[in-house]
C-alpha positions in Angstrom: -51.9 -97.7 103.7 -49.1 -95.8 105.9 -50.9 -93.2 103.0 -54.0 -93.2 104.6 -53.0 -92.7 107.8 -51.1 -89.1 107.1 -54.2 -88.4 104.5 -54.2 -85.2 106.1 -50.4 -84.3 105.8 -50.7 -84.7 102.5 -49.6 -81.3 101.5 -46.6 -81.4 103.2 -45.7 -85.0 101.7 -46.4 -84.3 98.3 -43.2 -81.2 98.7 -40.8 -84.3 98.8 -39.1 -86.4 96.6 -41.6 -90.0 95.9 -38.3 -91.7 97.1 -37.9 -89.6 100.1 -41.9 -89.4 100.5 -42.1 -93.4 100.9 -39.6 -93.6 103.8 -41.6 -90.4 105.0 -44.4 -92.6 105.9 -42.5 -95.5 107.0 -40.8 -94.0 109.5 -44.1 -91.7 110.5 -46.2 -94.6 110.1 -43.1 -96.5 112.7 -43.3 -93.6 115.6 -47.0 -93.3 115.3 -47.4 -96.6 116.1 -44.3 -97.6 118.2 -43.6 -93.7 119.5 -47.2 -93.6 120.5 -47.0 -90.1 119.4 -49.4 -87.5 117.7 -49.5 -88.0 113.9 -48.0 -83.9 113.3 -45.1 -85.5 115.4 -44.6 -88.5 113.5 -44.6 -86.6 110.0 -42.4 -84.0 111.9 -39.6 -86.8 113.4 -40.0 -89.0 109.9 -39.2 -85.8 107.7 -36.5 -84.9 109.8 -34.9 -88.9 109.9 -35.3 -88.9 105.9 -33.4 -85.5 105.2 -31.2 -86.5 107.1 -30.6 -90.1 105.8 -30.8 -88.8 102.1 -27.8 -86.4 102.9 -25.9 -88.6 104.5 -25.9 -87.1 108.5 
């Protein structure tokens, strides 16, 4: 479901590793629904969060 919600950002998601992409979609949905931010903001926040988690920061 998350993939359809953020289909307009497919070009950004395809640049990520598969594991990171799945994590980004999960976090982006949470940000979009719970924080009531735009899809673009949700994707940006989710990418940052997933990349930081991947690098153990």
